[in-house]
Residue frames as qw, qx, qy, qz and C-alpha x, y, z in Angstrom:
[[0.867, -0.222, 0.329, -0.301, -7.49, 38.93, 6.83],
 [0.180, -0.470, 0.845, 0.183, -4.92, 36.13, 6.62],
 [0.695, 0.148, -0.550, -0.439, -5.63, 33.28, 4.18],
 [0.838, -0.295, 0.362, -0.283, -6.72, 30.04, 5.70],
 [0.330, -0.370, 0.842, 0.215, -4.58, 26.97, 5.27],
 [0.532, 0.244, -0.513, -0.628, -5.49, 25.38, 1.90],
 [0.291, -0.028, -0.954, 0.072, -5.65, 21.91, 3.49],
 [0.110, 0.315, 0.674, -0.660, -8.14, 23.29, 6.10],
 [0.422, 0.316, -0.125, -0.841, -10.22, 24.99, 3.36],
 [0.572, 0.124, -0.673, -0.453, -10.71, 21.63, 1.53],
 [0.765, -0.367, 0.269, -0.456, -11.04, 19.73, 4.83],
 [0.947, 0.190, -0.254, 0.044, -8.34, 17.20, 4.09],
 [0.759, -0.538, 0.157, 0.331, -5.10, 15.94, 5.82],
 [0.001, -0.822, 0.433, 0.371, -1.70, 17.13, 4.63],
 [0.223, -0.293, 0.883, 0.291, -0.97, 13.71, 3.23],
 [0.662, 0.455, 0.378, -0.460, -4.18, 13.59, 1.34],
 [0.533, 0.069, 0.678, 0.502, -4.04, 11.86, -2.05],
 [0.083, 0.072, -0.398, -0.911, -4.87, 13.71, -5.32],
 [0.276, -0.364, -0.803, -0.383, -8.04, 11.76, -5.44],
 [0.303, -0.585, -0.623, 0.422, -9.06, 12.90, -1.96],
 [0.120, -0.361, -0.013, 0.925, -8.23, 16.46, -2.86],
 [0.158, -0.080, -0.582, -0.793, -10.36, 16.33, -5.99],
 [0.334, -0.499, -0.793, -0.098, -13.27, 14.70, -4.23],
 [0.246, -0.594, -0.434, 0.631, -13.20, 17.39, -1.43],
 [0.013, -0.253, 0.221, 0.942, -13.07, 20.17, -4.01],
 [0.201, -0.260, -0.745, -0.581, -15.89, 18.60, -6.02],
 [0.289, -0.588, -0.737, 0.168, -18.16, 18.56, -2.93],
 [0.193, -0.535, -0.220, 0.792, -17.32, 22.16, -1.88],
 [0.014, -0.106, 0.438, 0.893, -17.78, 23.42, -5.49],
 [0.235, -0.425, -0.770, -0.414, -21.18, 21.88, -5.82],
 [0.337, -0.624, -0.594, 0.379, -22.13, 23.38, -2.36],
 [0.206, -0.656, -0.129, 0.715, -20.91, 26.89, -2.83],
 [0.328, 0.195, 0.527, 0.759, -21.08, 27.62, -6.56],
 [0.141, 0.247, 0.177, -0.942, -22.91, 31.01, -6.96],
 [0.405, -0.048, -0.569, -0.714, -25.27, 29.66, -9.53],
 [0.516, -0.316, -0.794, -0.059, -26.59, 27.35, -6.92],
 [0.363, -0.530, -0.503, 0.579, -26.63, 29.97, -4.15],
 [0.208, 0.583, 0.278, 0.734, -28.17, 33.09, -5.73],
 [0.356, -0.833, -0.145, -0.399, -29.44, 34.42, -2.42],
 [0.786, -0.519, -0.035, 0.335, -26.16, 33.70, -0.42],
 [0.228, 0.947, -0.222, 0.048, -23.66, 36.63, -0.67],
 [0.411, -0.670, 0.617, 0.030, -20.97, 34.58, 1.01],
 [0.917, 0.157, 0.365, 0.024, -21.24, 31.62, -1.40],
 [0.601, 0.764, -0.144, 0.188, -18.94, 33.36, -4.02],
 [0.124, -0.814, 0.520, -0.228, -16.37, 33.94, -1.37],
 [0.755, -0.284, 0.583, -0.094, -16.32, 30.29, -0.24],
 [0.869, 0.444, 0.215, 0.039, -16.32, 29.08, -3.82],
 [0.373, 0.864, -0.299, 0.161, -13.26, 31.22, -4.69],
 [0.323, -0.689, 0.620, -0.191, -11.36, 30.10, -1.67],
 [0.859, -0.031, 0.509, -0.053, -12.06, 26.37, -2.39],
 [0.732, 0.677, 0.037, 0.072, -11.07, 26.95, -6.09],
 [0.131, 0.850, -0.471, 0.195, -7.80, 28.65, -5.16],
 [0.565, -0.471, 0.668, -0.112, -6.86, 25.87, -2.71],
 [0.884, 0.193, 0.426, -0.004, -7.58, 23.17, -5.27],
 [0.594, 0.787, -0.129, 0.109, -5.61, 24.94, -8.06],
 [0.048, -0.774, 0.602, -0.188, -2.52, 24.85, -5.79],
 [0.608, -0.296, 0.708, -0.205, -2.96, 21.33, -4.12],
 [0.883, 0.327, 0.304, -0.141, -3.95, 19.59, -7.31],
 [0.602, 0.731, -0.289, 0.139, -0.59, 20.39, -9.01],
 [0.880, -0.201, -0.213, 0.374, 2.48, 18.55, -7.61],
 [0.511, 0.303, -0.125, 0.794, 4.89, 21.37, -8.15],
 [0.244, -0.621, -0.002, -0.745, 2.68, 23.98, -6.59],
 [0.808, -0.535, -0.175, -0.173, 1.70, 21.67, -3.68],
 [0.793, -0.071, -0.253, 0.549, 5.39, 21.02, -2.89],
 [0.238, 0.400, -0.128, 0.876, 6.18, 24.72, -2.88],
 [0.533, -0.611, -0.100, -0.577, 2.99, 25.34, -0.59],
 [0.890, -0.331, -0.305, 0.079, 4.08, 22.51, 1.69],
 [0.686, 0.011, -0.214, 0.695, 7.59, 23.97, 2.19],
 [0.207, 0.119, -0.060, 0.969, 6.89, 27.70, 2.16],
 [0.107, 0.567, 0.632, -0.517, 3.07, 28.19, 2.77],
 [0.408, 0.825, 0.371, -0.122, 1.22, 30.88, 1.00],
 [0.083, -0.853, 0.321, 0.403, 4.50, 32.64, 0.26],
 [0.438, -0.299, 0.770, 0.354, 5.71, 29.69, -1.72],
 [0.405, 0.493, 0.724, 0.263, 2.95, 29.98, -4.38],
 [0.092, 0.014, 0.220, 0.971, 2.49, 32.84, -6.76],
 [0.284, 0.500, 0.635, -0.516, -0.94, 34.34, -5.84],
 [0.386, 0.579, -0.139, -0.705, -1.19, 35.90, -9.36],
 [0.014, 0.185, -0.887, -0.423, -0.62, 32.63, -11.30],
 [0.017, -0.330, -0.908, -0.256, -3.62, 31.60, -13.25],
 [0.132, 0.500, 0.470, -0.716, -5.71, 34.60, -12.30],
 [0.197, 0.458, 0.696, 0.516, -8.57, 35.53, -14.33],
 [0.109, -0.498, -0.139, -0.849, -10.97, 38.46, -14.39],
 [0.617, -0.618, -0.370, -0.318, -12.78, 37.17, -11.37],
 [0.441, -0.795, 0.315, -0.274, -9.99, 37.59, -8.75],
 [0.235, -0.615, 0.751, -0.050, -7.33, 35.53, -6.93],
 [0.642, -0.013, 0.760, -0.099, -9.00, 32.23, -7.69],
 [0.178, -0.069, 0.751, 0.632, -9.33, 32.90, -11.51],
 [0.478, 0.120, -0.072, -0.867, -12.89, 33.90, -11.49],
 [0.379, 0.172, 0.906, -0.075, -15.76, 31.60, -12.40],
 [0.231, -0.016, -0.552, -0.801, -17.99, 31.10, -15.33],
 [0.727, -0.160, -0.197, -0.638, -21.44, 29.39, -15.60],
 [0.751, -0.314, 0.520, -0.256, -22.33, 26.27, -13.68],
 [0.931, 0.362, 0.000, -0.057, -21.71, 24.29, -16.81],
 [0.403, 0.741, -0.476, 0.248, -17.99, 25.37, -16.79],
 [0.294, -0.511, 0.710, -0.386, -17.33, 24.19, -13.26],
 [0.902, 0.028, 0.305, -0.305, -19.27, 21.02, -14.01],
 [0.852, 0.483, -0.173, 0.103, -16.90, 20.16, -16.79],
 [0.169, 0.728, -0.575, 0.331, -13.88, 21.24, -14.80],
 [0.343, -0.416, 0.731, -0.419, -14.39, 19.01, -11.78],
 [0.797, 0.051, 0.528, -0.289, -16.57, 16.22, -13.15],
 [0.527, 0.639, -0.410, -0.383, -14.83, 15.74, -16.38],
 [0.055, -0.391, 0.917, -0.053, -13.11, 12.53, -15.08],
 [0.573, 0.143, 0.704, -0.394, -16.45, 10.86, -14.59],
 [0.708, 0.610, 0.220, -0.279, -17.38, 11.28, -18.20],
 [0.848, 0.240, 0.265, 0.391, -14.07, 10.34, -19.76],
 [0.342, 0.868, -0.014, 0.359, -12.49, 13.89, -19.91],
 [0.645, -0.725, 0.079, 0.230, -9.95, 13.57, -17.12],
 [0.219, 0.886, -0.408, -0.036, -6.65, 15.47, -17.90],
 [0.057, 0.551, -0.832, 0.032, -3.88, 12.89, -18.72],
 [0.550, -0.032, 0.783, -0.290, -6.40, 9.96, -18.15],
 [0.744, 0.435, -0.026, -0.506, -7.85, 9.67, -21.69],
 [0.784, 0.408, -0.451, -0.119, -7.15, 6.34, -23.34],
 [0.931, -0.309, -0.144, 0.133, -5.86, 4.77, -20.10],
 [0.548, 0.412, -0.304, 0.661, -2.74, 7.04, -19.82],
 [0.512, -0.831, -0.164, -0.145, -2.25, 7.84, -16.15],
 [0.114, 0.740, -0.498, 0.438, 0.38, 9.47, -14.04],
 [0.636, -0.039, -0.729, 0.248, 2.01, 7.14, -11.49],
 [0.564, -0.765, -0.300, -0.077, 1.19, 7.46, -7.87],
 [0.088, 0.757, -0.446, 0.470, 3.41, 9.53, -5.42],
 [0.811, -0.193, -0.515, 0.200, 5.25, 7.73, -2.77],
 [0.326, -0.845, 0.235, -0.354, 6.33, 8.68, 0.76],
 [0.784, 0.047, -0.502, 0.363, 9.44, 7.43, 2.59],
 [0.516, -0.849, 0.001, -0.115, 9.95, 8.26, 6.31],
 [0.675, 0.423, -0.370, 0.478, 13.56, 9.05, 7.05],
 [0.620, -0.769, -0.129, 0.084, 14.81, 9.30, 10.65],
 [0.546, 0.581, -0.226, 0.560, 17.83, 11.50, 11.12],
 [0.520, -0.443, -0.418, 0.599, 19.91, 12.96, 14.04],
 [0.057, -0.948, -0.183, 0.253, 19.81, 16.61, 15.07],
 [0.379, -0.562, 0.435, 0.593, 23.39, 16.94, 13.93],
 [0.369, 0.216, 0.752, 0.501, 22.49, 15.63, 10.47],
 [0.141, 0.840, 0.521, 0.056, 19.50, 18.01, 10.32],
 [0.204, -0.883, 0.057, 0.419, 21.78, 21.01, 11.24],
 [0.291, -0.595, 0.517, 0.542, 24.56, 20.29, 8.90],
 [0.713, 0.500, -0.157, -0.466, 22.91, 18.44, 6.02],
 [0.367, -0.356, 0.837, 0.193, 24.17, 15.12, 4.49],
 [0.625, 0.294, -0.508, -0.515, 23.64, 12.68, 1.59],
 [0.517, -0.172, 0.800, -0.250, 22.36, 9.20, 2.19],
 [0.363, 0.113, -0.767, -0.516, 21.14, 6.28, 0.18],
 [0.600, 0.020, 0.527, -0.601, 17.62, 4.65, 0.67],
 [0.054, -0.053, -0.937, -0.340, 15.99, 1.48, -0.64],
 [0.505, 0.175, 0.294, -0.792, 12.37, 1.74, -1.54],
 [0.443, 0.278, 0.851, 0.045, 9.78, -0.77, -2.82],
 [0.329, 0.485, -0.143, -0.798, 8.42, 0.19, -6.29],
 [0.790, 0.431, 0.425, -0.098, 6.79, -1.18, -9.42],
 [0.059, -0.542, 0.588, 0.598, 8.85, -1.77, -12.57],
 [0.718, 0.393, -0.306, -0.486, 8.09, -3.03, -16.04],
 [0.896, -0.131, 0.422, -0.053, 7.96, -6.81, -16.11],
 [0.050, -0.585, 0.693, 0.418, 11.13, -8.04, -17.85],
 [0.487, 0.103, 0.866, 0.058, 9.29, -11.24, -19.07],
 [0.391, 0.659, 0.628, 0.135, 6.72, -9.54, -21.11],
 [0.347, 0.125, 0.134, 0.920, 8.50, -6.15, -21.38],
 [0.109, 0.223, 0.317, -0.915, 5.58, -4.41, -19.76],
 [0.407, -0.076, -0.557, -0.720, 2.79, -5.68, -22.23],
 [0.568, -0.159, 0.506, -0.628, 1.28, -7.95, -19.65],
 [0.888, 0.285, -0.146, -0.331, 0.89, -10.65, -22.34],
 [0.855, -0.283, 0.406, 0.158, 2.60, -14.08, -22.24],
 [0.119, -0.537, 0.621, 0.558, 5.77, -14.21, -24.41],
 [0.163, 0.079, 0.889, 0.421, 4.82, -15.13, -27.94],
 [0.048, 0.709, 0.696, 0.098, 1.34, -13.53, -27.65],
 [0.144, 0.193, 0.020, 0.970, 0.23, -9.87, -27.94],
 [0.185, 0.405, 0.552, -0.705, -2.51, -7.76, -26.31],
 [0.170, 0.416, 0.741, 0.499, -5.58, -7.49, -28.33],
 [0.152, -0.252, -0.096, -0.951, -7.90, -4.53, -29.02],
 [0.237, 0.178, 0.766, -0.570, -10.67, -4.50, -26.50],
 [0.001, -0.333, -0.814, -0.475, -13.86, -5.55, -28.23],
 [0.120, -0.715, -0.623, 0.294, -16.14, -3.56, -25.93],
 [0.024, -0.857, -0.085, 0.507, -14.63, -0.20, -26.71],
 [0.734, 0.623, 0.147, 0.226, -12.85, -1.05, -29.94],
 [0.703, 0.100, -0.092, 0.699, -9.60, 0.36, -28.51],
 [0.006, -0.771, -0.105, -0.628, -11.04, 3.82, -27.51],
 [0.309, 0.034, -0.664, 0.680, -10.77, 3.10, -23.83],
 [0.322, 0.143, 0.364, -0.862, -14.38, 4.60, -23.39],
 [0.024, -0.383, -0.869, -0.313, -17.83, 3.44, -24.03],
 [0.245, -0.194, -0.068, -0.948, -20.92, 5.49, -24.37],
 [0.083, -0.343, -0.894, 0.277, -23.80, 4.86, -21.98],
 [0.230, -0.468, -0.369, -0.770, -27.37, 6.30, -22.44],
 [0.149, -0.296, -0.709, 0.622, -29.05, 7.74, -19.40],
 [0.247, 0.728, 0.444, -0.460, -32.48, 9.02, -20.30],
 [0.505, 0.856, 0.107, -0.029, -32.15, 11.66, -22.93],
 [0.084, -0.890, 0.441, 0.082, -28.40, 11.82, -22.36],
 [0.953, 0.177, -0.128, 0.213, -25.42, 9.87, -23.72],
 [0.231, -0.902, 0.363, -0.036, -22.31, 10.04, -21.80],
 [0.681, 0.462, -0.543, 0.169, -18.82, 8.61, -22.14],
 [0.729, -0.621, 0.246, -0.149, -17.45, 6.33, -19.40],
 [0.056, -0.604, 0.793, 0.060, -14.23, 4.44, -18.88],
 [0.751, 0.107, -0.582, -0.293, -14.48, 1.03, -20.48],
 [0.717, -0.495, 0.359, -0.334, -15.16, -1.43, -17.56],
 [0.993, 0.103, 0.048, 0.038, -13.50, -4.29, -19.39],
 [0.732, 0.322, -0.151, 0.581, -10.04, -2.82, -20.29],
 [0.451, -0.727, -0.252, 0.453, -10.20, -0.04, -17.63],
 [0.166, 0.952, 0.010, -0.258, -9.45, 2.56, -20.31],
 [0.442, -0.461, 0.596, 0.486, -6.35, 0.98, -21.72],
 [0.572, 0.552, -0.282, -0.537, -8.15, 0.04, -25.08],
 [0.512, 0.367, -0.773, -0.071, -6.45, -3.38, -24.89],
 [0.864, -0.348, 0.200, -0.304, -7.12, -6.68, -23.24],
 [0.042, 0.553, -0.832, -0.010, -4.72, -9.59, -22.47],
 [0.878, 0.009, -0.300, -0.372, -6.18, -13.00, -23.49],
 [0.895, -0.098, -0.304, 0.312, -3.13, -14.91, -22.23],
 [0.326, -0.924, 0.162, -0.116, -1.56, -13.12, -19.24],
 [0.426, 0.556, -0.630, 0.335, 2.13, -13.19, -18.53],
 [0.794, -0.351, -0.482, 0.121, 2.87, -15.72, -15.61],
 [0.527, 0.032, -0.366, 0.766, 5.34, -13.53, -14.12],
 [0.043, -0.017, 0.214, -0.976, 3.28, -10.36, -13.54],
 [0.208, 0.449, 0.825, -0.273, -0.26, -11.87, -13.92],
 [0.291, 0.622, 0.584, 0.433, -0.94, -9.61, -16.85],
 [0.173, -0.918, -0.197, 0.296, -0.36, -6.29, -15.08],
 [0.601, 0.687, -0.047, 0.406, 2.82, -5.70, -16.98],
 [0.030, -0.757, 0.423, -0.497, 4.58, -4.56, -13.69],
 [0.819, -0.233, -0.491, 0.184, 6.34, -6.27, -10.84],
 [0.457, -0.887, 0.049, -0.040, 7.58, -5.30, -7.46],
 [0.787, 0.209, -0.262, 0.519, 11.20, -4.63, -6.84],
 [0.489, -0.758, -0.094, 0.422, 13.64, -2.65, -4.64],
 [0.563, 0.628, 0.001, 0.537, 15.60, 0.27, -5.91],
 [0.547, -0.483, -0.179, 0.660, 18.31, 2.39, -4.24],
 [0.205, 0.878, 0.203, 0.382, 18.24, 6.16, -4.51],
 [0.487, -0.006, -0.262, 0.833, 20.67, 8.83, -3.38],
 [0.195, -0.865, -0.433, -0.162, 19.03, 11.53, -1.25],
 [0.367, 0.269, -0.235, 0.859, 20.53, 14.91, -0.35],
 [0.371, -0.781, -0.478, 0.154, 19.13, 16.31, 2.94],
 [0.260, 0.709, -0.050, 0.654, 19.73, 20.04, 2.96],
 [0.340, -0.066, -0.601, 0.720, 21.20, 21.65, 6.12],
 [0.224, -0.033, 0.198, -0.954, 18.57, 23.20, 8.38],
 [0.470, -0.265, -0.679, -0.498, 15.72, 20.79, 7.75],
 [0.343, -0.247, 0.549, -0.722, 13.19, 20.48, 10.52],
 [0.299, 0.122, 0.923, -0.212, 10.75, 17.86, 11.75],
 [0.508, 0.597, 0.549, -0.289, 8.18, 17.04, 9.12],
 [0.202, 0.699, -0.347, -0.591, 10.00, 18.64, 6.17],
 [0.864, 0.255, 0.434, 0.000, 9.89, 16.88, 2.88],
 [0.069, -0.530, 0.597, 0.598, 12.46, 16.44, 0.06],
 [0.776, 0.478, 0.194, -0.362, 10.91, 15.74, -3.35],
 [0.338, -0.305, 0.761, 0.462, 12.55, 13.34, -5.79],
 [0.573, 0.463, -0.065, -0.673, 10.91, 14.06, -9.04],
 [0.738, 0.346, -0.466, -0.345, 9.75, 11.03, -11.19],
 [0.185, 0.315, -0.901, 0.232, 10.90, 8.43, -8.51],
 [0.603, -0.033, 0.529, -0.596, 7.44, 7.40, -7.45],
 [0.690, 0.214, 0.689, -0.061, 5.25, 4.78, -9.14],
 [0.160, -0.051, 0.630, 0.758, 5.64, 4.46, -12.94],
 [0.520, 0.275, 0.006, -0.809, 2.76, 5.71, -15.04],
 [0.632, 0.241, 0.732, -0.078, 0.30, 3.56, -16.86],
 [0.618, 0.598, 0.458, 0.226, 0.38, 3.07, -20.58],
 [0.563, 0.379, 0.081, 0.730, 3.15, 5.59, -20.98],
 [0.216, -0.920, -0.167, -0.282, 2.03, 8.10, -18.46],
 [0.213, 0.682, -0.469, 0.518, 4.58, 10.04, -16.36],
 [0.586, -0.228, -0.699, 0.340, 5.91, 8.59, -13.11],
 [0.426, -0.849, -0.288, -0.121, 4.94, 9.96, -9.80],
 [0.156, 0.723, -0.461, 0.490, 7.23, 11.64, -7.25],
 [0.716, -0.233, -0.570, 0.331, 8.93, 10.34, -4.15],
 [0.224, -0.815, 0.125, -0.520, 8.63, 12.46, -1.00],
 [0.613, 0.013, -0.617, 0.493, 11.26, 11.79, 1.69],
 [0.437, -0.799, -0.130, -0.392, 9.70, 12.97, 5.02],
 [0.372, 0.395, -0.611, 0.576, 12.20, 13.93, 7.68],
 [0.706, -0.660, -0.197, -0.163, 11.80, 12.88, 11.29],
 [0.181, 0.677, -0.523, 0.486, 14.36, 14.09, 13.79],
 [0.731, -0.232, -0.608, 0.205, 15.44, 11.65, 16.52],
 [0.469, -0.875, -0.077, -0.090, 15.26, 12.94, 20.13],
 [0.476, 0.591, -0.442, 0.478, 18.60, 14.41, 21.22],
 [0.685, -0.303, -0.550, 0.369, 20.33, 13.55, 24.49],
 [0.349, -0.236, -0.233, 0.877, 21.23, 17.21, 25.22],
 [0.099, 0.181, -0.116, -0.972, 19.31, 19.71, 23.04],
 [0.347, 0.601, 0.703, -0.155, 15.65, 20.42, 22.30],
 [0.201, 0.139, 0.412, 0.878, 15.00, 22.26, 19.03],
 [0.221, 0.719, 0.524, -0.400, 12.54, 25.17, 18.63],
 [0.528, 0.846, 0.068, -0.037, 12.55, 26.12, 15.05],
 [0.629, 0.605, -0.317, 0.372, 16.14, 27.55, 14.64],
 [0.232, -0.717, 0.471, -0.458, 16.82, 27.82, 18.33],
 [0.677, -0.003, -0.720, 0.153, 18.28, 25.25, 20.57],
 [0.508, -0.674, 0.230, -0.485, 17.63, 24.82, 24.36],
 [0.710, 0.073, -0.665, 0.221, 19.45, 22.78, 26.89],
 [0.624, -0.771, -0.051, -0.115, 19.61, 22.36, 30.75],
 [0.424, 0.585, -0.498, 0.479, 22.83, 23.31, 32.41],
 [0.782, -0.563, -0.255, 0.078, 23.27, 21.63, 35.82],
 [0.289, 0.628, -0.445, 0.569, 25.79, 23.44, 38.05],
 [0.558, -0.220, -0.692, 0.400, 26.94, 22.68, 41.55],
 [0.330, -0.872, -0.361, 0.006, 25.69, 24.60, 44.57],
 [0.487, -0.564, 0.093, 0.660, 29.18, 26.11, 45.19],
 [0.320, 0.138, 0.448, 0.823, 29.46, 27.31, 41.47],
 [0.098, -0.738, -0.539, -0.394, 26.05, 28.81, 41.75],
 [0.460, -0.838, -0.212, 0.204, 27.08, 30.57, 45.05],
 [0.519, -0.582, 0.227, 0.583, 30.62, 31.54, 44.17],
 [0.508, 0.789, -0.160, -0.306, 30.51, 31.79, 40.40],
 [0.546, -0.324, 0.683, 0.362, 32.95, 30.16, 37.97],
 [0.401, 0.500, -0.513, -0.571, 33.51, 29.19, 34.36],
 [0.708, 0.041, 0.701, -0.080, 31.88, 26.07, 32.86],
 [0.076, 0.266, -0.723, -0.633, 32.12, 24.39, 29.43],
 [0.666, 0.321, 0.508, -0.443, 29.04, 23.48, 27.51],
 [0.452, 0.129, 0.755, 0.456, 28.58, 21.58, 24.25],
 [0.456, 0.578, -0.011, -0.677, 27.27, 23.15, 21.00],
 [0.876, 0.383, 0.290, -0.053, 26.58, 21.55, 17.66],
 [0.586, 0.754, -0.223, 0.194, 29.88, 23.05, 16.43],
 [0.536, 0.316, -0.569, 0.537, 32.04, 22.10, 19.29],
 [0.488, -0.552, -0.554, 0.388, 32.22, 23.59, 22.81],
 [0.002, -0.736, 0.008, -0.677, 31.86, 27.00, 24.29],
 [0.408, -0.170, -0.607, 0.660, 32.64, 28.44, 27.77],
 [0.263, -0.775, -0.376, -0.435, 30.11, 30.31, 29.90],
 [0.226, 0.232, -0.518, 0.792, 31.01, 32.65, 32.80],
 [0.468, -0.615, -0.625, -0.110, 28.59, 31.96, 35.63],
 [0.036, -0.615, 0.281, -0.736, 28.29, 34.98, 38.02],
 [0.119, -0.033, -0.837, 0.533, 28.19, 34.44, 41.78],
 [0.343, 0.274, 0.541, -0.718, 24.72, 34.04, 43.41],
 [0.364, 0.081, -0.605, -0.703, 23.26, 32.46, 40.23],
 [0.561, 0.013, 0.615, -0.554, 19.82, 30.88, 40.79],
 [0.374, 0.228, 0.880, 0.180, 17.98, 27.95, 39.22],
 [0.351, 0.768, 0.519, -0.134, 16.04, 29.15, 36.19],
 [0.048, -0.788, 0.258, 0.557, 18.64, 31.71, 34.94],
 [0.809, 0.483, 0.304, 0.139, 19.09, 31.50, 31.14],
 [0.260, -0.612, 0.405, 0.628, 22.25, 32.16, 29.32],
 [0.708, 0.637, 0.252, -0.172, 22.06, 32.99, 25.64],
 [0.482, -0.323, 0.540, 0.610, 24.65, 32.11, 23.10],
 [0.476, 0.678, 0.021, -0.560, 23.97, 33.96, 19.85],
 [0.590, 0.575, -0.460, -0.330, 24.21, 32.16, 16.53],
 [0.107, -0.316, 0.937, -0.105, 24.92, 28.76, 18.25],
 [0.706, 0.228, 0.497, -0.450, 21.54, 27.36, 17.14],
 [0.559, 0.179, 0.738, 0.333, 20.60, 26.04, 13.68],
 [0.137, 0.362, -0.303, -0.871, 20.42, 27.84, 10.39],
 [0.658, 0.386, 0.578, -0.289, 17.05, 26.76, 8.94],
 [0.556, 0.273, 0.647, 0.444, 16.63, 25.94, 5.36],
 [0.186, 0.786, 0.390, 0.442, 14.83, 29.23, 4.73],
 [0.443, -0.834, -0.143, 0.298, 16.74, 31.31, 7.33],
 [0.434, 0.821, -0.195, 0.316, 19.33, 34.00, 6.72],
 [0.089, 0.589, -0.654, 0.466, 21.21, 33.46, 9.94],
 [0.474, -0.112, -0.854, 0.182, 21.51, 30.75, 12.67],
 [0.521, -0.724, -0.234, -0.388, 19.32, 30.81, 15.66],
 [0.126, -0.681, 0.521, -0.499, 20.51, 30.97, 19.31],
 [0.623, -0.090, -0.760, 0.159, 21.40, 28.48, 21.95],
 [0.436, -0.639, 0.129, -0.621, 19.63, 29.01, 25.29],
 [0.514, 0.015, -0.790, 0.333, 21.16, 27.28, 28.40],
 [0.555, -0.640, -0.133, -0.515, 18.85, 27.05, 31.38],
 [0.088, 0.460, -0.715, 0.520, 20.53, 26.86, 34.77],
 [0.809, -0.435, -0.281, -0.278, 19.60, 24.08, 37.21],
 [0.132, -0.630, 0.636, -0.425, 21.38, 24.22, 40.58],
 [0.770, -0.014, -0.636, -0.048, 22.06, 20.63, 41.57],
 [0.623, -0.645, 0.270, -0.351, 21.64, 19.57, 45.21],
 [0.253, 0.474, -0.841, 0.066, 24.62, 17.39, 46.22],
 [0.930, -0.186, -0.121, -0.292, 23.84, 13.69, 47.04],
 [0.935, -0.037, -0.263, 0.236, 25.64, 10.82, 48.71],
 [0.008, 0.885, -0.279, 0.373, 27.29, 13.10, 51.12],
 [0.623, 0.082, -0.633, 0.452, 30.27, 12.10, 53.32],
 [0.525, -0.642, -0.456, 0.325, 30.26, 12.74, 57.10],
 [0.408, -0.318, -0.018, 0.855, 32.63, 15.65, 56.70],
 [0.007, -0.293, -0.473, -0.831, 30.44, 17.22, 53.94],
 [0.409, -0.671, -0.593, -0.174, 27.39, 16.94, 56.18],
 [0.499, -0.540, -0.305, 0.604, 29.32, 18.57, 59.07],
 [0.264, -0.082, 0.170, 0.946, 30.36, 21.48, 56.83],
 [0.156, -0.434, -0.550, -0.696, 26.89, 22.01, 55.49],
 [0.469, -0.681, -0.554, 0.095, 25.41, 21.97, 58.97],
 [0.434, -0.451, -0.117, 0.771, 27.95, 24.55, 60.07],
 [0.091, 0.126, 0.411, 0.898, 27.06, 26.59, 56.93],
 [0.263, -0.587, -0.651, -0.404, 23.41, 26.38, 57.76],
 [0.469, -0.634, -0.453, 0.416, 23.92, 27.51, 61.27],
 [0.302, -0.279, 0.061, 0.909, 25.75, 30.57, 60.18],
 [0.035, -0.263, -0.536, -0.801, 23.24, 31.43, 57.40],
 [0.318, -0.649, -0.679, -0.127, 20.25, 31.19, 59.81],
 [0.357, -0.472, -0.323, 0.739, 21.73, 33.97, 61.91],
 [0.110, 0.511, -0.107, -0.846, 20.93, 36.41, 59.05],
 [0.486, 0.390, 0.767, 0.153, 18.29, 34.78, 56.67],
 [0.289, 0.896, 0.189, -0.280, 17.27, 38.11, 55.26],
 [0.010, -0.783, 0.490, 0.383, 20.81, 38.69, 53.94],
 [0.239, -0.311, 0.887, 0.242, 21.73, 35.16, 52.87],
 [0.120, 0.305, 0.923, 0.202, 18.30, 33.76, 51.76],
 [0.206, 0.198, 0.143, -0.947, 16.16, 36.69, 50.78],
 [0.511, -0.052, -0.592, -0.621, 13.77, 34.66, 48.60],
 [0.459, -0.259, -0.837, 0.145, 13.11, 32.12, 51.31],
 [0.085, -0.280, -0.529, 0.796, 12.38, 34.87, 53.88],
 [0.320, 0.089, -0.245, -0.911, 10.12, 36.61, 51.40],
 [0.536, -0.106, -0.737, -0.399, 8.26, 33.44, 50.67],
 [0.372, -0.298, -0.799, 0.366, 7.73, 32.49, 54.35],
 [0.063, 0.230, 0.288, -0.928, 6.44, 36.00, 55.09],
 [0.490, 0.036, -0.360, -0.793, 3.82, 35.72, 52.31],
 [0.508, -0.196, -0.832, -0.109, 2.73, 32.27, 53.69],
 [0.191, -0.284, -0.642, 0.687, 2.40, 33.76, 57.14],
 [0.247, 0.177, 0.055, -0.951, 0.21, 36.54, 55.73],
 [0.484, -0.049, -0.652, -0.582, -1.88, 34.10, 53.86],
 [0.454, -0.334, -0.819, 0.111, -2.83, 32.05, 56.94],
 [0.121, -0.309, -0.477, 0.814, -3.32, 35.18, 59.10],
 [0.248, 0.042, -0.245, -0.936, -5.72, 36.84, 56.56]]
């Protein structure tokens, strides 16, 4: 049985934040953990499925590989334990610590107020030609940078941040709830362990200011609508020395005047005159790599498709280019001169003398219509 999409498993959108993914997993883990469902034989299966999805989508590198290549892009053996593809499961206390640790101050990378910066997304619209051949461009994005006035400290020049009196610099405070004592992020310093009595006027004490930065982006040949290019470390800067997030450049392909793309294949309509359709001839058609010529046989009808092999697009993960499909549309002439009308009338008179020979499809259709009304 094929695996379900990991985003579908967790019930989140493909652009969901890490916080949304963690919350979705937390909810499913509580619902399906076998210790809470001893009488439900399917609970273990649901739990493993959710845990495997979370292990992939909660790590930026694995998530990027999954977004680009699907299940084939992530190693199904990575992180396996004795319990199967999702790494097994221990007692309820283990999963409790795993997914609820951040509530009690045990969040990975978050202790002491050190946090990874947020990921950013930039929508880039490109042409079909650019998508087919690849190109390099420069983009300007808004971001946060360390305040130059206070050098990122958040304190007014000449002053210094002070140790938080509530947590004494630990970034956490202990709170008693009945017989239990738990650690929580300090509400006064928000986990940084420091407070700023006299904030910097430039950044209002945040230590960061908005600015624009220019980045060079290389779009690989063969990208398709919705593909993403990751620029590692170009997202929001981390907090208190934490690593920066990533920037995802999401590709959107502008509608083309001639071609419609279907994965690696291209399709186009090819209008031909009524005389070319009847008598045959050679016509020139465009491709993304120049032009090509097609030999149209006599008596060609609307709807006939010509296939030009390897004239499509070679996708990012493809071994060879797709094909170009040209769909024939026989064009009825318009704005006729008196002489043209005269010739066509003469042609029609001659054709009507032997309809079965010259217009077999029309004759067959009218016969079917006649049978329909007589039945």
